[in-house]
C-alpha positions as a printed Julia matrix, in Angstrom:
482×3 Matrix{Float64}:
   2.24    0.04   13.96
   1.91    1.61   10.5
   4.74    1.28    8.01
   4.5     4.96    7.03
   7.62    5.98    9.0
   9.79    3.96    6.63
   8.64    6.19    3.78
   7.52    9.46    5.4
   9.67   10.01    8.51
  10.1    13.44   10.07
  13.52   12.44   11.38
  16.16    9.83   10.49
  19.19    8.7    12.49
  22.02    6.9    10.68
  23.85    4.64   13.13
  27.29    3.9    11.74
  27.45    7.13    9.74
  30.86    7.98    8.34
  32.47   10.89    6.5
  34.04    8.35    4.14
  31.91    7.63    1.09
  33.66    4.33    0.44
  31.92    2.93    3.52
  28.32    1.78    3.76
  27.41    4.23    6.52
  29.18    6.99    4.63
  27.21    6.5     1.42
  23.88    6.39    3.27
  24.65    9.42    5.43
  25.92   11.41    2.45
  22.84   10.62    0.35
  20.33   11.45    3.08
  22.11   14.61    4.23
  22.51   15.82    0.64
  18.81   15.17   -0.02
  17.94   17.08    3.17
  20.2    20.02    2.32
  18.72   20.22   -1.18
  15.18   20.18    0.19
  14.36   16.85   -1.48
  14.09   15.13    1.92
  11.92   16.95    4.45
  13.12   14.87    7.41
  15.93   15.89    9.75
  19.0    13.66    9.5
  21.12   12.79   12.55
  24.44   11.01   11.95
  25.39    8.73   14.86
  28.99    7.62   15.44
  31.1     8.18   18.59
  34.23    8.69   16.46
  33.12   11.95   14.81
  31.82   15.39   15.77
  30.59   16.43   12.33
  29.67   14.54    9.16
  28.92   16.3     5.86
  28.17   19.57    7.64
  25.82   18.07   10.24
  26.47   17.49   13.95
  27.35   13.85   14.66
  25.95   12.28   17.84
  27.69    9.76   20.08
  24.54    7.69   20.57
  20.8     7.69   19.91
  20.06    8.78   23.48
  22.01   11.99   22.87
  19.49   13.09   20.23
  16.76   15.2    21.84
  14.3    15.08   18.92
  11.78   12.3    18.4
  13.28    9.77   15.99
  10.89    8.17   13.51
  13.4     6.01   11.64
  16.9     4.7    12.26
  19.2     3.13    9.69
  21.74    0.71   11.16
  24.98    0.13    9.27
  27.33   -1.42   11.85
  28.78   -4.92   12.41
  26.08   -7.52   13.05
  27.03   -8.41   16.68
  26.43   -4.8    17.77
  22.97   -4.53   16.23
  20.83   -5.92   19.12
  22.23   -3.41   21.61
  21.6    -0.48   19.27
  18.07   -1.76   18.69
  17.52   -1.89   22.48
  18.65    1.72   22.77
  16.32    2.63   19.9
  13.44    1.01   21.74
  14.3     2.88   24.94
  14.21    6.28   23.21
  10.95    5.52   21.37
  12.15    4.9    17.82
   9.26    3.68   15.65
  10.99    2.06   12.67
  14.38    0.59   11.86
  16.18   -0.47    8.68
  19.04   -2.88    9.36
  21.49   -2.73    6.47
  24.05   -4.92    8.25
  24.61   -8.5     7.06
  25.96  -11.49    8.98
  22.75  -13.02   10.3
  20.67  -16.01    9.21
  22.02  -15.87    5.66
  25.42  -17.03    6.99
  23.98  -19.41    9.58
  23.88  -16.92   12.46
  20.29  -17.76   13.36
  20.64  -17.0    17.08
  21.73  -13.42   16.45
  18.82  -12.83   14.07
  16.4   -14.31   16.6
  17.77  -11.9    19.21
  17.11   -8.96   16.88
  13.55  -10.18   16.34
  12.96  -10.56   20.07
  14.25   -7.05   20.88
  12.14   -5.52   18.1
   9.0    -7.27   19.39
   9.67   -6.25   22.99
   9.9    -2.55   22.15
   7.42   -2.5    19.27
  10.01   -1.29   16.75
   9.18   -2.21   13.16
  12.18   -3.59   11.27
  13.09   -3.98    7.59
  16.06   -6.3     7.08
  18.64   -7.25    8.15
  20.93   -7.85    5.16
  19.13   -5.39    2.89
  19.37   -2.12    0.99
  16.32   -0.67    2.69
  14.11    1.93    1.02
  14.2     4.37   -1.87
  11.19    6.68   -2.2
  11.66    9.28   -4.96
   8.67   11.27   -3.72
   9.91   11.82   -0.14
  13.67   11.64   -0.66
  14.18    8.69    1.7
  17.14    6.81    0.21
  19.0     4.26    2.34
  20.71    2.52   -0.57
  24.43    2.23    0.12
  25.09    2.27   -3.62
  26.66    5.52   -4.86
  25.0     7.11   -7.87
  28.35    7.94   -9.46
  31.69    6.15   -9.62
  35.08    7.26  -10.84
  36.8     5.12  -13.45
  40.53    4.41  -13.39
  40.83    7.04  -16.13
  39.48    9.66  -13.74
  36.17    9.98  -15.56
  33.06   10.03  -13.35
  30.21    7.9   -14.65
  26.63    7.16  -13.59
  26.72    3.82  -11.73
  23.49    3.32   -9.77
  20.94    5.85  -11.02
  17.72    6.51   -9.16
  14.59    6.24  -11.35
  12.24    9.17  -11.82
   9.04    9.32   -9.74
   6.27    7.12  -11.14
   3.6     4.61  -10.21
   5.42    1.24  -10.0
   6.32   -0.27   -6.63
   9.24   -2.71   -6.59
   9.62   -5.06   -3.62
  12.71   -7.25   -3.74
  14.06   -9.89   -1.42
  17.44   -9.48   -3.11
  19.21   -6.15   -2.7
  21.61   -6.69   -5.6
  18.85   -7.64   -8.01
  16.85   -4.67   -6.79
  19.77   -2.36   -7.53
  20.11   -3.81  -11.03
  16.37   -3.33  -11.51
  16.6     0.33  -10.52
  19.42    0.75  -13.03
  17.22   -0.82  -15.72
  14.22    1.34  -14.83
  16.27    4.53  -14.93
  17.75    3.5   -18.28
  14.35    3.18  -19.96
  12.78    6.17  -18.13
  10.41    3.93  -16.2
   8.88    5.74  -13.24
   9.15    4.35   -9.7
   6.69    4.85   -6.87
   8.89    3.15   -4.27
  11.58    0.48   -3.88
  11.89   -1.76   -0.82
  14.66   -4.3    -0.27
  13.44   -6.84    2.28
  16.56   -8.87    3.03
  16.05  -11.53    5.71
  12.55  -10.28    6.76
  13.02  -10.48   10.51
   9.8    -8.44   10.87
   8.3    -6.59    7.88
   7.58   -8.93    4.98
   6.12   -8.83    1.49
   2.56   -9.4     2.73
   2.52   -6.27    4.9
   4.02   -4.21    2.1
   1.37   -5.43   -0.34
  -1.38   -4.23    1.98
   0.4    -0.92    2.6
   0.78   -0.08   -1.09
  -2.7    -1.4    -1.86
  -3.98    1.7    -0.07
  -1.44    4.05   -1.64
  -3.17    6.23   -4.22
   0.02    6.78   -6.27
   0.65    3.06   -6.79
  -0.68    1.5   -10.01
   1.14   -1.83  -10.07
   3.33   -3.82   -7.65
   6.34   -5.84   -8.8
   7.76   -8.58   -6.58
  11.09  -10.38   -6.68
  10.92  -13.21   -4.15
  12.84  -16.34   -3.31
  10.2   -17.48   -0.82
   7.34  -16.01    1.18
   7.67  -15.49    4.92
   4.16  -16.73    5.78
   2.14  -18.6     3.16
  -1.35  -18.04    4.57
  -0.65  -14.38    5.3
   0.66  -13.9     1.76
  -2.4   -15.53    0.18
  -4.75  -13.25    2.1
  -2.76  -10.09    1.39
  -2.17  -10.9    -2.27
  -5.84  -11.73   -2.95
  -7.01   -8.56   -1.23
  -4.46   -6.43   -3.08
  -5.05   -8.04   -6.49
  -8.69   -7.02   -6.33
  -7.49   -3.4    -6.35
  -4.11   -3.42   -8.09
  -2.15   -5.9   -10.21
   0.76   -7.8    -8.64
   3.46   -9.25  -10.88
   5.89  -11.71   -9.28
   9.26  -13.0   -10.38
   9.57  -16.06   -8.14
  12.98  -17.7    -8.44
  14.3   -20.98   -7.09
  12.31  -23.17   -9.5
  15.21  -25.58   -9.98
  17.07  -27.5    -7.29
  20.15  -25.4    -7.96
  18.12  -22.2    -7.7
  16.56  -23.31   -4.43
  20.03  -23.97   -2.99
  21.12  -20.52   -4.1
  18.12  -18.92   -2.37
  18.95  -20.73    0.87
  22.52  -19.44    0.88
  21.55  -15.94   -0.26
  18.9   -14.73    2.18
  18.39  -17.86    4.25
  15.2   -18.66    2.32
  13.59  -22.04    1.83
  12.3   -21.72   -1.72
   9.72  -24.5    -1.45
   8.05  -26.52   -4.19
   7.47  -24.35   -7.22
   4.13  -26.01   -7.98
   2.8   -24.78   -4.64
   3.76  -21.21   -5.44
   2.24  -21.46   -8.9
  -1.07  -22.67   -7.49
  -1.03  -19.94   -4.85
  -0.39  -17.23   -7.43
  -3.27  -18.47   -9.57
  -5.61  -18.53   -6.57
  -4.92  -14.94   -5.59
  -4.53  -13.38   -9.04
  -0.77  -12.8    -8.98
   0.72  -12.63  -12.49
   3.94  -14.6   -12.8
   6.87  -13.31  -14.84
   9.57  -15.68  -16.06
  12.44  -13.2   -16.42
  13.49   -9.82  -15.11
  12.82   -8.26  -18.51
   9.33   -9.76  -18.53
   8.66   -8.41  -15.03
   9.22   -4.86  -16.24
   7.52   -5.36  -19.61
   4.37   -6.42  -17.8
   4.73   -3.57  -15.33
   4.97   -1.03  -18.15
   1.84   -2.43  -19.76
  -0.19   -1.91  -16.58
   1.23    1.57  -16.08
  -0.23    2.75  -19.38
  -3.05    0.41  -20.41
  -6.24   -1.1   -18.95
  -6.62   -4.86  -18.44
  -7.94   -6.89  -21.37
 -11.37   -8.34  -20.7
 -10.65  -11.52  -22.63
  -7.94  -13.4   -24.48
  -9.02  -12.36  -27.98
  -6.19  -10.45  -29.67
  -5.72   -8.81  -33.05
  -2.32   -8.14  -34.59
  -2.05   -5.12  -36.88
   1.15   -4.94  -38.92
   2.82   -3.6   -42.04
   5.07   -6.65  -42.41
   4.13  -10.32  -42.71
   7.06  -11.93  -40.9
   6.8    -9.93  -37.66
   3.04  -10.46  -37.74
   3.54  -14.23  -37.81
   6.07  -13.97  -34.97
   3.47  -12.08  -32.96
   0.8   -14.67  -33.76
   3.03  -17.52  -32.6
   4.0   -15.66  -29.44
   0.39  -14.84  -28.61
  -0.68  -18.46  -28.96
   2.28  -19.65  -26.88
   1.22  -17.21  -24.16
  -2.36  -18.47  -24.03
  -3.86  -15.69  -26.14
  -6.12  -16.27  -29.15
  -5.86  -14.54  -32.5
  -9.6   -14.4   -33.05
 -11.36  -14.51  -36.39
 -12.52  -10.97  -36.99
 -16.25  -10.26  -37.05
 -18.1    -9.84  -40.33
 -18.64   -6.14  -39.68
 -14.89   -5.67  -39.27
 -14.15   -7.49  -42.52
 -16.71   -5.39  -44.36
 -15.17   -2.21  -42.94
 -11.77   -3.23  -44.32
 -13.32   -4.1   -47.7
 -14.94   -0.69  -47.81
 -11.63    0.92  -46.9
  -9.9    -0.85  -49.78
 -12.67    0.23  -52.19
 -12.3     3.86  -51.08
  -8.51    3.77  -51.35
  -7.86    4.12  -47.62
  -6.03    0.78  -47.49
  -3.69   -0.81  -50.06
  -5.53   -3.31  -52.3
  -2.96   -5.99  -51.47
  -3.64   -5.86  -47.72
  -4.86   -8.94  -45.84
  -7.6    -8.57  -43.25
  -7.22  -12.01  -41.8
  -5.73  -11.94  -38.33
  -2.89  -10.81  -38.33
  -4.11   -7.83  -40.32
  -1.24   -7.13  -42.74
  -1.54   -3.66  -44.25
   1.56   -4.34  -46.4
   4.63   -2.19  -46.96
   2.49    0.28  -48.95
   0.67    1.43  -45.83
   0.64    5.04  -44.64
   0.35    6.41  -41.13
  -3.25    7.44  -41.86
  -4.09    3.88  -42.9
  -2.71    2.57  -39.61
  -4.98    5.04  -37.83
  -8.1     3.92  -39.7
  -7.3     0.22  -39.33
  -6.83    0.51  -35.59
 -10.16    2.32  -35.24
 -11.89   -0.55  -37.04
 -10.25   -3.23  -34.9
 -11.06   -1.43  -31.66
 -14.77   -1.65  -32.55
 -14.68   -5.43  -33.05
 -16.47   -7.09  -30.09
 -14.29  -10.2   -30.43
 -11.07   -8.23  -30.01
  -9.99   -7.59  -26.41
  -6.53   -6.2   -27.13
  -4.38   -5.18  -30.1
  -0.67   -5.51  -30.84
   0.4    -2.95  -33.44
   3.66   -3.56  -35.33
   4.85   -0.4   -37.09
   8.07   -1.23  -38.9
   9.54    2.19  -39.62
  11.62    0.78  -42.5
   8.74    0.88  -45.0
   8.72    4.0   -47.22
   5.43    5.63  -46.19
   5.51    5.14  -42.4
   6.92    8.22  -40.68
   7.18    9.21  -37.03
   3.67   10.68  -37.17
   2.39    7.09  -37.03
   2.75    7.25  -33.25
   0.14    9.96  -32.8
  -2.12    8.33  -35.37
  -2.15    5.12  -33.32
  -2.17    6.69  -29.86
  -5.3     8.79  -30.5
  -7.83    5.96  -31.03
  -6.03    3.8   -28.46
  -6.59    6.51  -25.86
 -10.3     6.78  -26.63
 -11.21    3.09  -26.19
 -10.93    0.99  -23.03
  -9.03   -1.76  -24.81
  -5.27   -2.22  -24.41
  -2.97   -1.41  -27.3
   0.7    -2.42  -27.3
   3.18   -1.29  -29.95
   6.21   -2.95  -31.54
   8.95   -1.41  -33.65
  11.81   -3.79  -34.37
  15.34   -2.46  -34.59
  18.11   -0.67  -32.71
  18.62    2.36  -34.96
  17.96    5.92  -33.88
  14.65    5.85  -35.76
  13.5     2.66  -34.02
  14.39    4.04  -30.61
  12.69    7.34  -31.39
   9.46    5.61  -32.45
   9.36    3.49  -29.28
  10.17    6.47  -27.07
   7.35    8.49  -28.64
   4.88    5.67  -28.08
   5.84    5.63  -24.41
   5.28    9.4   -24.16
   1.78    8.8   -25.54
   1.28    6.12  -22.84
   1.4     3.21  -25.27
   3.97    0.6   -24.15
   6.36   -0.15  -27.0
   8.77   -3.06  -27.41
  11.5    -4.11  -29.82
  10.16   -7.64  -30.32
   6.68   -9.15  -30.88
   7.36  -11.82  -28.25
   7.75   -9.19  -25.53
   4.53   -7.48  -26.58
   2.67  -10.8   -26.47
   3.79  -11.54  -22.91
   2.79   -8.04  -21.82
  -0.64   -8.51  -23.41
  -0.94  -11.88  -21.68
  -0.48  -10.15  -18.33
  -3.28   -7.69  -19.13
  -5.58  -10.55  -20.15
  -4.68  -12.67  -17.1
  -5.55   -9.82  -14.76
  -8.71   -8.95  -16.67
  -9.84  -12.57  -16.32
  -9.18  -12.43  -12.58
 -11.24   -9.25  -12.23
 -14.11  -10.75  -14.25
 -14.13  -13.88  -12.12
 -14.44  -11.7    -9.05
 -17.23   -9.53  -10.47
 -15.07   -6.42  -10.87
 -15.3    -5.83  -14.6
 -17.02   -2.52  -14.01
 -13.94   -1.32  -12.12
 -11.76   -1.73  -15.21
């Protein structure tokens, strides 16, 4: 059965709904009903709890069988021992999909109970996400089963944003860990990073990462898929799904449990056997999955793919107005497996001509990194980038625009974005600092669809991801699709 009812249901029942928003079922019911009442969620919402007649202005049902409408999706937020019976009832009334929020299964050693849930789901053909998960957040359809309130009240009485929901975008986030997924959503919202959909897998009694990869592979709004995994449910199935998906869309994985201590943590967290890290690394390389080392890197790489095309080689040029940051970028590129190529003769001649005509400062260096010096203007950055984009040896460019120098103003963003937009070569920007000016420059780059970072090292890792994926596409004869 298709997974579409998890994301596009016409009706949702919340089993364990509560009028109290300090309870899991209360948060979920309140969010879904509020979204429905505001018109954000097009599905009908049916609270289910024998204790109540009305929850948040909606009739509350004693059981699923009391609901006369067809139910596409149920969300279960009740104690674990009661879950199998509710799932049986769901199967009897023809429910198609189920998200089990409840914990207390394999992750705490209760394997038999989880096996019973799996058996009931198979018998009735009900697709299940979970248990022990947050479920789904889809900003396009309004489906939001996260039991994490958006706002919390401090002891002072002040209400603050606690778990924001990101704006709609093109990045899919699939996480085996609910808590890490929630932190990731917070991070995405904080940097205005758009989300296509978030799925928390939990213990994966049925739906796993492989099925979700294939589902979002066909989704036209998805540009890149981010994975946080502690293990994969089925190795062969994952290899097939990941290879097929990578040929269409990039996958970036943060695979944890590399160390013995991390593997033990994964086992106690979601009941996962993390496995030998070398096996995962080889599998990722075989199917084109890009591996991130940190959570920050996962999102840096994701942002790069959201805005820029893959690089069709490892040849990189660094364009800067400051020597030190340029050297940092050069070191970081080399450490990431990128090559600061020697620029072609035609490129060198173009820079020489620019110096002669007064376009570039006479003290500039057109070795790679190309250091325009502190005397550079925004117009000079524009002309230098145009020259580098024409160099056949250069597959991608990191531009470092330190705003501290006297002649670089905020108009440098548009000057760089224009030629970057015209050529099918990736451009990544860096502006170092935490001042209002630095943040403004980076924010403007993002608005012009140029990913911008506060450190050369982050830009280098993002460029590495673009080059890694470009290499994978070339090896599979798909360069023309880039």
